C-alpha positions in Angstrom: 19.4 4.0 19.3 21.9 2.5 16.9 25.5 3.2 17.8 26.3 4.0 14.2 24.1 7.1 14.6 25.1 8.1 18.1 28.8 8.1 17.2 28.7 9.6 13.7 30.7 12.7 14.5 33.5 10.6 16.0 33.8 8.3 13.0 36.5 9.6 10.7 35.2 7.5 7.8 31.9 9.5 7.7 31.7 12.6 5.5 31.2 16.0 7.3 28.1 16.5 5.2 26.5 13.3 6.5 23.4 14.2 8.6 23.6 13.3 12.2 20.4 12.0 13.8 20.5 12.2 17.5 18.0 13.1 20.2 18.6 16.7 19.5 15.5 16.3 17.2 13.3 14.5 19.7 13.7 14.3 23.5 12.3 11.5 25.6 11.8 9.2 22.6 12.9 6.3 24.9 9.9 6.9 27.1 7.7 5.6 24.2 9.6 2.4 23.6 9.8 1.7 27.3 6.1 2.2 27.7 5.3 0.0 24.7 7.5 -2.7 26.1 5.6 -2.5 29.4 2.3 -2.6 27.6 3.3 -5.6 25.6 4.3 -7.4 28.8 0.8 -6.7 30.2 -1.1 -7.9 27.2 1.1 -11.0 26.8 0.1 -12.2 30.3 -2.9 -13.4 28.3 -2.1 -13.2 24.5 0.6 -15.3 23.0 2.5 -13.6 20.1 0.9 -10.8 18.1 3.8 -8.4 18.7 3.4 -6.8 15.3 -0.3 -6.4 15.7 0.1 -4.7 19.1 2.7 -2.3 17.6 0.4 -1.4 14.8 -2.5 -0.7 17.1 -0.3 1.6 19.2 1.0 3.4 16.1 -2.6 4.1 15.2 -3.5 5.2 18.7 -0.5 7.6 18.9 -1.3 9.1 15.4 -5.1 9.5 15.9 -6.1 6.7 13.6 -8.5 3.8 13.8 -8.1 0.0 13.3 -10.0 -2.6 11.4 -9.2 -6.1 12.7 -10.1 -8.9 10.2 -9.8 -12.6 10.8 -11.7 -15.9 11.2 -13.5 -16.6 14.5 -11.6 -17.7 17.5 -8.2 -16.0 17.0 -8.6 -13.4 19.8 -9.6 -10.3 17.7 -12.0 -9.0 20.3 -9.9 -10.2 23.3 -6.8 -8.4 22.0 -8.8 -5.2 21.5 -10.2 -5.5 25.1 -6.8 -6.1 26.6 -5.3 -3.1 24.8 -8.1 -1.0 26.2 -7.4 -2.4 29.7 -3.8 -1.3 29.5 -4.9 2.3 29.0 -6.4 4.4 31.9 -9.1 5.9 29.6 -12.8 5.3 29.0 -13.9 2.2 27.1 -17.1 1.1 25.5 -18.1 -1.9 23.4 -20.8 -1.9 20.7 -22.0 -5.2 19.3 -23.2 -4.4 15.8 -26.3 -6.3 14.7 -28.6 -6.0 11.6 -31.3 -4.2 13.7 -28.9 -1.6 15.3 -29.9 2.0 14.6 -27.6 5.0 14.2 -29.1 6.5 17.4 -28.0 3.4 19.3 -24.4 4.3 18.4 -24.2 8.1 18.5 -27.1 8.9 20.8 -30.3 10.9 20.4 -32.1 14.0 21.6 -34.6 13.4 24.4 -37.4 15.7 25.6 -37.0 16.5 29.3 -40.5 16.8 30.9 -39.3 18.6 34.0 -37.3 21.3 32.2 -39.4 21.3 29.1 -36.2 21.2 27.1 -34.6 18.8 24.6 -31.3 17.3 25.9 -28.7 15.2 24.1 -28.2 11.7 25.5 -24.8 10.5 24.3 -24.4 7.1 22.8 -21.7 4.5 23.5 -19.5 6.0 20.8 -18.7 8.8 23.2 -15.7 7.1 24.9 -12.0 7.1 24.4 -11.5 3.5 23.2 -14.5 2.1 21.3 -14.6 -1.5 20.4 -17.1 -2.2 17.6 -17.6 -6.0 17.3 -18.5 -7.4 13.9 -18.9 -4.0 12.2 -20.1 -5.6 9.0 -23.2 -7.0 10.7 -25.0 -3.6 10.8 -26.6 -2.0 7.8 -25.1 0.9 5.8 -27.0 3.7 7.6 -25.6 2.5 11.0 -22.1 2.1 9.6 -22.4 5.7 8.1 -23.2 7.0 11.6 -19.5 6.5 12.4 -18.2 8.6 9.4 -18.2 12.0 11.1 -17.0 10.6 14.5 -14.0 8.7 13.0 -12.9 11.5 10.7 -13.7 14.7 12.6 -13.8 13.5 16.2 -17.3 14.9 16.6 -21.0 14.0 16.1 -23.7 16.3 14.8 -27.3 15.5 16.0 -30.2 17.8 15.2 -27.9 20.5 14.0 -25.8 20.6 17.2 -22.2 19.4 17.1 -20.9 17.4 20.1 -17.1 17.0 20.4 -15.4 13.7 21.3 -12.9 13.8 24.2 -9.4 12.9 23.2 -8.1 10.3 22.7 -10.8 8.8 20.4 -9.8 5.4 19.1 -12.0 3.0 17.2 -11.1 -0.7 17.1 -13.5 -2.6 14.8 -13.6 -6.3 14.1 -15.0 -8.3 11.2 -15.1 -11.9 10.0 -14.1 -12.2 6.3 -15.6 -15.7 5.9 -19.3 -15.3 6.8 -21.3 -13.4 4.2 -24.9 -14.3 5.3 -26.4 -11.4 7.3 -23.5 -9.1 6.7 -23.1 -5.7 4.9 -19.9 -5.0 3.1 -18.2 -1.8 4.3 -18.2 0.8 1.5 -14.9 2.1 0.2 -15.5 5.5 1.8 -15.7 4.0 5.3 -12.8 1.6 4.8 -10.7 4.7 4.0 -11.5 6.0 7.4 -9.5 3.2 9.0 -5.8 3.9 9.3 -4.9 0.2 9.3 -6.6 -3.0 8.3 -4.8 -5.7 10.2 -5.4 -9.3 9.0 -5.0 -11.6 12.0 -3.8 -15.1 11.1 -3.9 -18.5 12.9 -1.1 -18.9 15.5 1.9 -20.9 14.6 2.2 -24.5 16.0 4.6 -23.3 18.7 2.4 -20.5 19.8 -0.7 -22.7 19.9 1.2 -25.1 22.1 2.1 -22.2 24.4 -1.6 -21.2 24.5 -2.6 -24.7 25.6 0.0 -24.8 28.3 -0.9 -21.3 29.6 -4.6 -22.1 30.0 -4.6 -25.7 30.9 -5.5 -24.8 34.5 -7.3 -21.6 33.8 -10.7 -22.4 32.1 -12.2 -19.1 33.1 -9.4 -17.0 31.7 -8.8 -15.4 35.1 -5.4 -14.1 33.9 -7.2 -11.2 32.2 -7.7 -9.8 35.7 -3.9 -9.5 36.1 -3.6 -7.0 33.2 -2.9 -3.5 34.6 -3.0 0.0 33.0 0.3 1.3 31.6 -0.4 4.9 30.6 -3.2 7.4 30.6 -4.7 10.0 28.3 -2.2 12.8 29.1 0.7 10.4 28.4 -0.9 9.4 25.1 -1.0 13.0 24.1 2.6 13.5 25.2 3.7 10.5 23.1 1.8 11.8 20.1 3.6 15.2 20.4 7.0 13.4 20.6 6.1 11.3 17.5 5.2 14.5 15.5 8.8 15.7 15.9 10.4 12.4 14.7 12.7 13.2 11.8 11.9 12.0 8.3 14.1 13.0 5.4 12.6 14.6 2.3 13.9 11.7 0.3 11.8 9.3 2.3 8.7 11.5 1.8 9.3 11.2 -1.9 9.7 7.5 -1.5 6.3 7.3 0.2 4.7 9.4 -2.6 6.2 7.1 -5.3 4.8 4.0 -3.6 1.3 5.4 -3.3 1.4 6.9 -6.8 2.4 3.5 -8.3 -0.9 2.1 -7.0 -2.8 4.6 -9.2 -0.9 3.6 -12.3 -0.8 -0.1 -11.8 -2.2 -2.6 -14.3 -3.1 -5.0 -11.6 -5.3 -2.5 -9.7 -8.7 -1.1 -10.5 -8.5 1.4 -7.6 -5.3 2.9 -6.2 -4.6 4.4 -2.8 -5.7 7.9 -1.9 -3.5 10.8 -0.5 -4.9 9.8 2.9 -2.8 6.7 2.5 0.4 8.7 1.9 -0.2 10.7 5.1 -1.0 7.5 7.0 2.3 5.9 5.9 4.2 9.1 6.9 2.6 9.4 10.4 2.7 5.7 11.3 6.3 5.2 10.1 7.2 7.9 12.6 5.3 6.1 15.3 7.0 2.8 14.5 10.4 4.5 14.7 9.6 5.9 18.1 8.3 2.5 19.3 11.6 1.1 18.4 13.5 3.8 20.3 14.6 5.9 17.3 14.1 9.6 16.6 14.4 9.2 12.8 12.5 7.2 10.2 14.1 4.5 8.0 12.9 2.9 4.8 12.2 -0.3 6.7 9.7 1.6 8.9 7.8 2.7 5.7 7.8 -0.9 4.4 6.6 -2.1 7.8 3.4 0.0 7.6 2.8 0.1 3.9 0.7 -3.1 3.7 -1.7 -2.5 6.7 -2.2 1.1 5.4 -2.9 0.2 1.8 -4.4 -3.3 1.7 -8.0 -2.1 2.3 -7.5 1.0 0.1 -6.7 -0.7 -3.2 -9.0 -2.9 -5.4 -7.6 -5.6 -7.7 -8.8 -5.8 -11.3 -11.4 -8.5 -11.9 -8.8 -10.5 -13.9 -6.3 -10.5 -11.1 -9.0 -11.5 -8.6 -10.0 -14.4 -10.8 -6.3 -15.5 -10.9 -6.2 -15.6 -7.1 -3.8 -12.6 -6.8 -3.8 -11.1 -3.3 -3.4 -7.3 -2.6 -0.3 -8.2 -0.5 1.3 -9.6 -3.7 0.8 -6.4 -5.6 2.1 -4.2 -2.7 5.1 -6.5 -2.3 5.9 -6.0 -6.1 5.6 -2.3 -5.7 7.9 -2.2 -2.8 10.5 -4.3 -4.7 10.2 -2.1 -7.8 10.4 1.4 -6.2 14.1 2.3 -5.5 14.9 2.8 -1.9 16.6 6.1 -1.1 20.2 5.8 0.1 
């Protein structure tokens, strides 16, 4: 934690009314940052870079959200998701979405048992802790819709019977924004179920050089076998409870509300962000603070998560789309325009 906060009471230049943020609000916050550092070390045995993406994935995991990874083929979307799952001692399943995939192939179905003369539920692959959905936009709308209840309510209803998901339940979905043939665009209602949409970019020249050097004698990518679990389901629950207690000032809550409200009254946007976006920014800014070893949220934490929270929840006007405006441009303008609390 920053020394300016630890030593506030001893600093004669600080007013007596200045709030003091110490670990009296949250205990063991350092456990989270230490665990995240160890997890990054494990993933980076294989993956080069992507620190920010890994932090955002963990912020979503700790706050009960889901991730949509978007990027061109070959930039390690699926590999990153698989390695993250490998660092967690929890259940893992992978579902390859295809145009002929049925909802029952995802959530499961009721089967008649000839021996007992009863119908029993056979759970689908979505009943796991970490679920990797590869190329989610390849499946038709009815299969995508099968995930709605599971992602939002952590349960699945089949033939009138509700089946609960075991915590943690974390969906990592990937999609390719370039290919349009044989794909089905995700509806806005389903996009809103994802806490973050992370746009993965090509690596920098320096990182690509490191990739080549790392794998010049490892054609079969055997380094994946060296990745070890870092924490388990009970520790994920513990970290989530710590993050809930992270301090966030009311002024920062108002700041979040103004940012999201601006998207609904913005001439560049056809559709603004929902209240779910406000809650997502609040929760994940707390997680980012904890990941960085702090027990209080700063405006920079809010700015850090604002784009991945809102980029898939806003729609540009047709005029702005034709001009080549990106959603990131609009969000950047909003963040510059809204006054930061002091």
